[in-house]
C-alpha positions as MATLAB code, in Angstrom:
seq = 'XXXXXXXXXXXXXXXXXXXXXXXXXXXXXXXXXXXXXXXXXXXXXXXXXXXXXXXXXXXXXXXXXXX';
ca = [
       8.360   -8.326   -3.313;
       9.844   -5.064   -2.300;
       8.182   -1.818   -1.359;
       7.861   -0.542   -4.780;
       6.117   -3.753   -6.148;
       3.760   -3.631   -3.233;
       3.025    0.143   -3.985;
       2.520   -0.805   -7.715;
       0.159   -3.369   -6.903;
      -1.749   -1.136   -4.542;
      -1.926    1.713   -7.047;
      -3.108   -0.510   -9.916;
      -5.887   -1.911   -7.699;
      -6.834    1.549   -6.316;
      -7.026    2.931  -10.029;
      -8.980   -0.240  -10.938;
     -11.450    0.584   -8.395;
     -11.747    4.402   -9.077;
     -10.353    5.260   -5.436;
      -8.432    8.433   -4.835;
      -5.130    8.402   -3.145;
      -6.937   10.318   -0.388;
      -9.648    7.665    0.068;
      -6.815    5.016   -0.034;
      -4.903    6.754    2.635;
      -8.262    7.317    4.788;
      -9.413    3.797    4.381;
      -5.930    2.276    5.386;
      -5.825    4.417    8.305;
      -2.920    6.709    7.106;
      -2.448   10.393    6.175;
      -2.104   11.511    2.419;
       1.196   12.700    3.426;
       2.570    9.083    4.840;
       1.173    7.632    1.447;
       3.335   10.441   -0.362;
       6.395    9.810    1.583;
       6.330    6.080    0.784;
       5.457    6.575   -2.951;
       8.395    9.328   -3.223;
      10.732    6.898   -1.345;
      11.309    9.502    1.308;
      10.198    7.232    4.218;
      10.659    3.427    4.806;
       7.481    1.447    5.259;
       6.806   -1.422    7.886;
       5.307   -4.646    6.785;
       2.345   -3.703    8.970;
       1.739   -0.510    7.000;
       2.019   -2.529    3.519;
      -0.412   -4.875    4.717;
      -2.905   -2.201    5.639;
      -2.528   -0.372    2.172;
      -3.074   -4.000    0.493;
      -6.067   -4.606    2.717;
      -7.665   -1.261    1.956;
      -7.738   -2.269   -1.558;
      -8.756   -6.008   -1.059;
      -5.395   -7.500   -1.559;
      -3.255   -9.420    1.100;
       0.279   -9.836    2.011;
       1.373  -13.597    2.302;
       4.592  -14.531    3.608;
       5.553  -18.451    3.097;
       8.185  -20.542    4.454;
      10.491  -21.368    1.343;
      11.875  -24.995    0.885;
];
């Protein structure tokens, strides 16, 4: 899963919950500007930041060891 897929999952769940981008950023502990920069691909996003965004909408990031 890449950054774009993570952001799409977060956006879909955010919209489903009726949550604004501002509320998402606040709930995840970021500024709206940070969220904008990730969405517009003007800044890289760490796994920690991705995890915070996912948790803010009730999703989680799982990394499993492949076979």
